[in-house]
N, C-alpha and C positions, 0 to 999 in steps of 0.2 A: 592881230587884233581881231576879236570876234564880237560884233555888235558893240564896239567901244570898250570891250573888256581887254585890258592889258594882260599879256601872258605872265608878266612879272608879278601880278597880283592874284593869280589863281592858285588854288591849292593843288600841289603836285603830290602824287602818290608813288612811292618807290615799289618796284616789282617785288613780290613776296619771296622770290628765289634769290634776290640780290645779296642778302646777308650783310654783315658789317665789316667784312674783311677787305673792302676796297676793290672787289672784283668788277666784272662787267655789269653795269647797272643801267637801267632805264627808269624814267619817271613818266607818269601819265597824268594828264589833267583833263577832266571832262568839262567841255565848254558847252554852250547852248546848242550848237549844231555841229560841233566838231570834237575830235579827240586829239589833243596835242601830246607829242612825245618828245623827250629830250634825254640827253646823256647826263646822268646824275653827277658824274665827275667833272663835266665841263658844261654846266647849265647855260652859260652865256654863249657857247659856241654855235648854237643854232637849235631850232625847233622845227618839227614837222607837224602839220595839222592835217588830219584825214577825216573823212566821213565815218560816222560810227559803224556803218555797214562794212566799210573797208577794214576797219580795225578788228571787228568781229571775225571777218573772213581770215585775216592774218593770224589771229589767235587760234582759230579753228585749225588752220593749216599747221601751226606749230605742234598741236597735239597729235 
């Protein structure tokens, strides 16, 4: 929960490389001060929330 915001009510965005064939997919939600990440195939299995700077560094390292 971020400032009273339930993760179940935020808008999740699927990774652009995920496709629709059921492959390895992640979804991201931008919160007020965090970025939340979850597995699109198992959205209730758990979520990770990190600082935007950490998410940006992760994306930079992937490239």
